[in-house]
C-alpha positions in Angstrom: 100.8 45.5 90.6 102.2 47.5 87.7 103.8 46.5 84.2 106.9 48.5 83.5 108.0 49.3 80.0 111.2 51.6 79.3 110.6 54.2 75.9 113.4 55.8 74.2 111.3 58.7 72.1 113.1 59.9 69.2 112.6 63.5 70.3 111.8 64.0 74.3 110.7 67.3 73.8 107.7 66.7 71.2 107.2 63.3 72.9 106.3 65.8 76.0 103.9 68.0 74.3 102.3 64.8 72.3 101.6 63.0 75.7 100.4 66.1 77.7 97.5 66.5 74.7 96.9 63.0 75.0 95.9 63.4 78.6 93.2 65.8 77.8 91.0 62.8 77.4 90.9 61.8 80.9 89.4 63.4 84.4 92.3 63.4 86.6 95.5 64.2 85.4 98.8 65.7 87.2 101.9 66.8 85.0 105.1 67.9 86.9 108.0 69.6 85.0 111.4 70.2 85.9 111.9 72.4 82.6 115.4 70.4 82.3 116.5 73.2 85.5 119.5 72.1 86.9 119.0 70.8 90.6 120.6 68.5 93.2 117.6 67.1 94.5 115.9 65.7 91.3 114.5 62.2 90.5 112.7 62.8 87.1 112.8 65.5 84.2 108.9 65.3 84.3 106.1 63.0 85.3 102.5 62.3 84.0 99.9 60.8 85.9 96.5 60.1 84.4 92.8 58.1 85.0 92.0 57.5 88.4 92.0 54.0 89.3 91.1 54.9 93.3 90.7 58.6 94.7 90.2 60.7 97.8 88.7 64.1 98.1 87.6 65.7 101.3 87.1 68.9 103.5 87.0 67.1 106.6 88.8 68.6 109.4 90.5 65.0 109.6 91.7 65.7 106.1 95.2 64.3 106.8 94.2 61.2 108.9 92.1 60.6 105.6 95.5 60.6 103.7 97.6 58.8 105.9 94.9 56.0 105.7 94.6 56.3 101.9 98.4 56.4 101.5 98.9 53.4 103.7 96.2 51.4 102.4 97.0 52.0 98.3 100.8 51.6 98.9 101.4 52.9 95.4 102.1 55.7 93.3 99.1 58.4 94.3 99.3 62.6 92.5 97.2 65.0 94.1 97.1 68.4 96.1 96.7 70.2 99.7 95.3 73.4 99.9 96.6 76.0 102.2 93.6 75.7 104.3 94.5 72.3 105.9 96.1 74.6 108.0 92.8 74.3 110.1 93.5 70.5 110.2 96.9 71.2 111.7 96.0 74.2 114.2 92.6 75.3 115.7 92.1 78.0 112.8 89.5 78.7 110.2 89.1 80.4 106.8 86.0 82.3 106.3 87.2 84.6 103.4 85.5 84.6 100.0 86.2 81.2 97.6 85.4 82.0 94.0 87.2 78.8 92.8 85.3 75.8 95.3 88.3 73.5 95.3 88.4 70.5 97.6 90.5 70.9 100.6 92.2 67.7 99.3 92.1 65.6 96.4 94.6 62.5 95.3 94.5 59.9 93.4 95.9 56.7 92.2 96.8 56.4 88.5 96.2 53.7 86.3 98.9 55.3 83.8 102.3 56.8 84.7 105.0 58.2 82.6 108.5 58.9 84.2 110.6 61.1 82.3 114.5 60.9 82.5 117.2 62.4 80.3 116.9 60.1 77.3 113.8 57.8 78.6 110.6 57.7 79.5 109.7 54.7 82.1 105.9 53.6 81.5 104.0 52.2 84.6 100.6 51.1 83.8 98.3 49.1 86.3 98.5 45.1 85.4 94.8 45.5 84.5 94.9 47.9 81.9 98.8 47.0 80.8 97.1 45.4 77.4 96.3 49.2 76.6 99.9 50.4 76.7 100.9 49.8 73.3 98.0 51.1 71.5 98.2 54.5 74.1 101.8 54.6 72.8 101.0 54.7 69.2 98.1 57.0 69.6 100.6 59.6 71.3 103.2 59.2 68.6 100.2 60.2 66.3 99.5 63.1 67.6 99.6 66.2 65.4 98.9 69.6 67.1 95.6 71.0 65.9 94.7 74.3 65.1 95.0 76.8 68.2 91.2 76.0 70.2 92.1 79.0 72.2 88.8 80.8 73.3 89.6 84.5 72.7 87.7 87.0 75.0 88.9 90.2 76.9 89.9 89.2 80.1 89.2 91.9 82.4 91.3 91.6 85.5 90.1 92.6 88.5 91.6 93.3 91.7 90.3 91.8 95.0 92.2 94.4 97.4 93.1 97.5 95.7 96.5 99.8 95.6 95.2 101.6 98.6 93.5 99.3 100.6 96.5 97.3 100.1 99.0 100.2 101.6 96.4 100.4 104.9 96.5 96.5 105.5 100.1 96.5 105.0 100.1 99.0 107.7 98.1 97.1 110.1 100.4 93.9 109.5 103.4 96.5 110.4 101.6 97.7 113.4 101.4 94.1 114.5 105.2 93.7 114.0 106.1 96.5 116.1 104.0 95.3 118.5 105.7 92.0 119.0 102.6 90.0 117.9 104.7 88.6 114.9 108.1 88.9 113.1 107.1 88.0 109.7 103.9 87.5 107.8 103.1 86.4 104.3 100.2 88.8 102.9 98.7 87.9 99.6 95.8 89.4 97.2 94.1 87.8 94.8 93.9 89.0 90.8 90.7 87.4 88.9 88.3 87.2 86.3 84.8 86.0 86.5 82.8 85.2 83.7 85.6 83.7 81.4 86.6 80.8 79.8 90.1 79.9 79.3 91.9 77.0 77.5 93.5 75.3 80.4 96.2 73.4 78.7 97.4 76.3 76.0 97.2 78.5 79.2 99.8 76.3 80.7 102.1 76.5 78.1 102.1 79.9 77.8 102.9 80.3 81.2 105.5 77.7 81.0 107.3 78.7 78.1 107.8 82.7 79.6 108.8 81.0 83.2 110.5 77.7 82.7 110.3 77.2 86.5 112.1 74.0 88.1 108.7 73.0 90.0 106.2 73.7 86.9 102.6 71.8 87.5 99.3 71.2 85.3 96.8 69.7 87.3 93.2 68.8 85.9 90.7 67.4 88.1 87.4 67.3 85.9 86.3 71.1 86.0 89.2 72.2 88.3 92.5 73.4 86.9 95.7 74.2 88.1 98.4 76.1 85.8 101.4 76.2 87.7 105.0 78.1 87.2 106.1 77.7 90.6 110.0 78.4 91.4 109.8 76.5 95.0 109.8 73.2 96.6 107.7 72.8 99.6 109.0 69.3 100.9 110.9 66.0 99.6 111.5 63.0 101.0 114.0 60.5 99.4 114.6 57.9 101.8 115.8 58.7 105.6 116.6 62.4 104.2 113.8 65.0 104.1 114.5 68.3 102.3 113.2 71.5 102.2 113.7 74.5 100.2 111.8 78.1 101.1 112.5 81.1 99.1 112.3 84.2 100.2 113.9 86.9 98.9 113.0 88.3 94.9 114.6 90.7 92.3 113.7 91.5 88.7 115.5 90.1 85.8 117.3 93.1 83.6 117.9 93.3 80.1 121.7 92.9 80.2 124.2 90.4 82.0 125.9 93.6 83.8 122.5 95.0 85.3 121.6 91.3 86.0 124.9 90.7 88.2 124.1 93.8 89.8 120.7 93.0 90.7 121.8 89.3 91.9 124.3 91.5 94.0 122.0 93.6 96.1 119.7 90.8 96.3 122.4 89.0 98.2 123.5 92.0 100.1 120.0 93.0 101.0 119.6 93.3 104.7 115.7 92.9 104.6 115.5 90.2 102.2 118.2 88.1 104.0 116.6 88.5 107.4 113.4 87.4 105.7 114.9 84.2 104.3 116.7 83.7 107.5 113.7 83.8 109.6 111.5 81.0 107.7 114.7 78.8 107.5 114.9 78.9 111.4 111.1 78.2 111.2 111.5 75.2 108.5 114.3 73.7 111.1 112.0 73.9 114.0 109.5 72.3 112.0 111.6 69.5 110.6 113.1 68.8 114.0 109.4 67.1 114.7 110.0 64.1 113.4 113.7 64.2 112.5 116.6 61.9 114.2 117.6 64.3 116.9 120.7 66.6 115.6 120.0 65.8 111.9 118.5 68.7 110.9 121.3 70.8 108.7 121.0 74.2 106.8 122.9 73.0 103.4 122.6 76.4 101.8 121.6 80.0 103.1 120.4 82.7 101.2 122.0 81.3 97.7 120.5 83.2 94.9 118.9 81.7 91.6 118.4 83.1 88.3 115.0 82.0 86.5 113.6 83.2 83.5 111.5 86.5 85.3 113.4 87.1 88.4 116.0 86.4 90.7 115.1 84.1 94.1 117.0 84.2 96.9 116.7 79.9 98.4 117.7 78.0 101.3 118.1 74.5 101.5 117.4 72.4 104.7 117.7 68.9 105.7 116.8 66.3 108.3 116.8 62.6 108.4 113.8 60.8 109.6 113.8 56.9 111.0 112.5 54.6 108.4 109.1 54.1 110.4 108.4 57.7 110.4 104.9 58.0 108.3 105.4 60.2 105.3 101.7 62.2 105.9 103.2 62.8 109.4 106.3 64.6 108.0 104.1 66.8 105.9 101.2 67.7 108.5 104.1 68.3 110.7 105.6 71.3 108.4 102.2 72.4 106.9 101.7 75.2 105.9 105.0 75.9 104.6 106.7 78.8 106.7 107.6 80.9 102.8 103.7 81.3 103.1 102.6 81.7 106.7 105.5 83.6 108.8 107.0 83.5 112.2 105.9 82.4 114.6 103.7 80.5 112.2 99.9 80.3 114.0 100.2 83.9 114.8 101.2 85.0 111.4 98.5 82.5 110.2 95.9 84.6 112.6 96.9 87.7 111.0 96.1 86.7 107.6 93.0 85.7 107.6 92.2 88.5 109.1 93.8 90.9 106.5 93.6 88.7 103.2 89.9 89.2 101.2 90.3 85.9 99.4 90.8 82.1 100.8 93.6 80.7 99.2 92.6 77.3 98.6 95.2 75.7 96.5 97.2 78.8 96.2 100.2 78.5 98.8 99.1 74.8 98.8 101.2 72.1 97.5 101.1 69.8 94.4 103.1 66.7 94.3 103.0 62.7 94.9 103.9 59.6 97.0 105.8 56.6 95.5 104.6 53.2 96.6 108.2 53.5 99.2 106.7 56.4 100.8 109.1 59.0 99.8 107.5 62.1 98.2 108.1 65.4 96.6 105.6 68.7 96.7 106.1 72.0 95.3 104.5 75.4 96.6 101.8 76.7 94.4 102.8 80.1 93.6 103.1 81.8 90.4 100.1 79.8 89.2 96.8 80.4 87.5 93.4 78.5 88.9 90.5 78.0 86.9 86.9 76.4 87.4 85.4 76.1 84.2 82.0 75.5 85.5 82.3 78.6 87.2 84.0 80.3 84.4 86.3 82.0 87.1 89.8 82.6 86.7 92.0 83.8 89.5 95.8 84.5 90.6 97.3 85.5 93.7 100.7 86.5 94.7 102.0 87.8 98.2 105.3 89.0 100.0 107.0 88.7 103.7 105.8 91.8 105.4 108.8 92.3 108.3 109.6 95.6 110.2 111.7 96.9 107.3 108.7 96.5 104.9 107.9 99.5 102.6 104.1 99.3 101.4 105.0 100.6 98.2 108.1 98.4 97.5 105.9 95.1 98.5 103.3 96.4 95.9 105.9 97.0 93.4 107.5 93.3 94.1 103.8 91.4 93.7 103.3 93.1 90.5 106.9 91.6 89.4 105.7 87.9 90.6 101.9 88.7 89.1 103.6 89.9 85.7 103.8 86.5 84.0 100.3 85.5 85.0 98.8 88.8 83.6 100.5 88.5 80.4 99.2 85.0 79.8 96.0 86.0 80.7 95.7 89.3 79.0 97.9 88.4 76.1 
């Protein structure tokens, strides 16, 4: 079904830049980049998928069933995204908040052309009926030269959907729910946005990625809709019979010196509130994975380990399980969706409270971007630290959030949101 060719670029970094610029001619593009971050569960340094042969796009309340049928029928590589609002397909919930972006709830495509980057080589896979284009495409990619910066320079005025005092009031309301026992923890998010605004999506992605260098970066283009993501978090990966989830809970800013950095890492490791956030979500993930796991196979491989990224220190846990070969990959995702790190515990109660307190429909934010392989494996990130853009509507948006627990301080939660939003704001406001 696919013609495969192994290519060794002279300069891998330059080739990545060239191939991503070349990809902009297509309506459907997914780029996933690990930024060479050293991680145990990694198959590729980067992946590019372009040019849809078949696709699925839906707002259906049976979206997961539609995706399951599409994935079963295609039996090929498929790339795309799941929005947070697919929670309404999993549970008896709704999404009624303001939506300035207008992304479909689910969108996947079977690409004609795929580039799989390893350390030194690129495996190129073209569907057989377009394999005669491979050599010409390679020549075109290698001949690409950076054109003068075409970025649109206009003053971007970032607005807050929830202002500071209102944010404090909403966190207090959340704390009342927690003290009453309605929920133990909930991830409360707020949107920053700009209207009547044009950006250059690819150049904006390059700037954001350069600042953050995250392990789960992604650039997604579906016609006039874009996601520019500097995500540090993996949602879920299936590799053979192993399923891996790596929730993040616990954030600290970076310092200017090694000594200060080490102090901040130690403080994060020993912060009772941050550890309790992480452990509660680990328990939730263990429960979610157990729904499709072989009995007794769910394990916590890492608990509350601190990883250092360009902008922040993150507390990450790794939970794994084993599944039977006949277990459908879409069922594994559906049984764990949305990810616990972006909802709270208990999950349904948290999502109900979140919907009432938040002012924006989350959409792709706190959803997932990734792919399925022909063998039924998959890998998806969590869409956080991301800029979303609807070019037709001239609407730019990024959202940030934090876990609210009984020990949360509204001021500290607000300050943590600003730390998480820093890279996106810097990129948009120069």
